[in-house]
N, C-alpha and C positions, 0 to 999 in steps of 0.2 A: 800359493797367490791369485790367482782365475778364482777360487771357491771364494777368496774374501774379494774380491772384487764385483763377484756375482751376487753374492749375497751382502755388502753395499749399494749394490746397485737394485737389489728388492729393496733393501730398506728405504731407502730413498724413494722407491716409485710408490712403497706405501705408505710414507709419511705426505707424501704428494696428492695420493689417493684422500688420507686423513682430512688433510686444509681443504680439497675439493667436497668431501663430505660436509665437514663444519660449515663453510661455505652456501652450500645448498640448503643446509637445516632452517641456517640463518636469512638466507631469501626464501625460503619456505615458512617461519615465520611470517617474514612481513607479507609477503604476501595474503596468508591466509589473515591478518590482520587488515590487513587492504578490501580483502572480501567482503570480512564480517564491518567496518566502515562503510562500506559503499551498500550494502543487505539493509543497515539502520538505516541511513541518508534515504534509499528506494523505497522504501517504511514509512519513513516521514515523509515522503515524494504523496506515496499513496494515500497517508490519511487528509493529508490535506487538500487533494483531489476530489474525496471524498464529500470532505468538507464544504469545500467550493459549490460544490454538484449539489448538495441541499441549498446552499443556499442560493443556488440560482435558482432553484425547484421552487424554492418558497416565494423569491422575486418574481418567477413569473406567475406563481398562483395569485401573488397581490397583485402586479398589474391587472392578470384578466379579471379577478373580480373586481377590478373600480371599472372597468368595460369601458377605456377609453382608446379610440382608433383600432378595435379590436380586427384580425383580417378573422374569413370565418372559419378557419380551424383554432382560433383563441377563442371567435364566442362560442362554437362550441363546445371545446374544453370549460369555460367558465358556464356555460350550460350544466354542464357532466356534473362540475364543485358544487354547483350549489344545489344540485339534483340531490348531490349524494349528503352533503348534510341536510338538507331538509327530509333526508329518510333519517337520520339520526337521530333529526328533533324531533318526530314521529316514535321514532324507536323509545327514544327515553321518555315523551309523554307516556305513551303503553305501562310503559315500563311503571312509573310514576301512579299511575289509575290502579295499575293491578295491587301496588304494594296500599293505594288510601282507601282500597276493598274490604 
């Protein structure tokens, strides 16, 4: 009789262990799904930040090239941007002259 009780006790413990395993697997699947959702959301936020950074950069360039009430740093940046634009224009003119030759 003791052996049967011992076997029954082992079976009960195995069933409890199996239920805990199933619950752990379900929890794990849910957590994996939540992690994936968080990663997707993080990626979207990073893309939004990059787009906004680019817009901010363009807005700064637009403001600086207009030259209204600029600080010394902004004025220097404006001059640098205009210098680069002029360099590009000279290079384009040189290429056109070479093509026309």
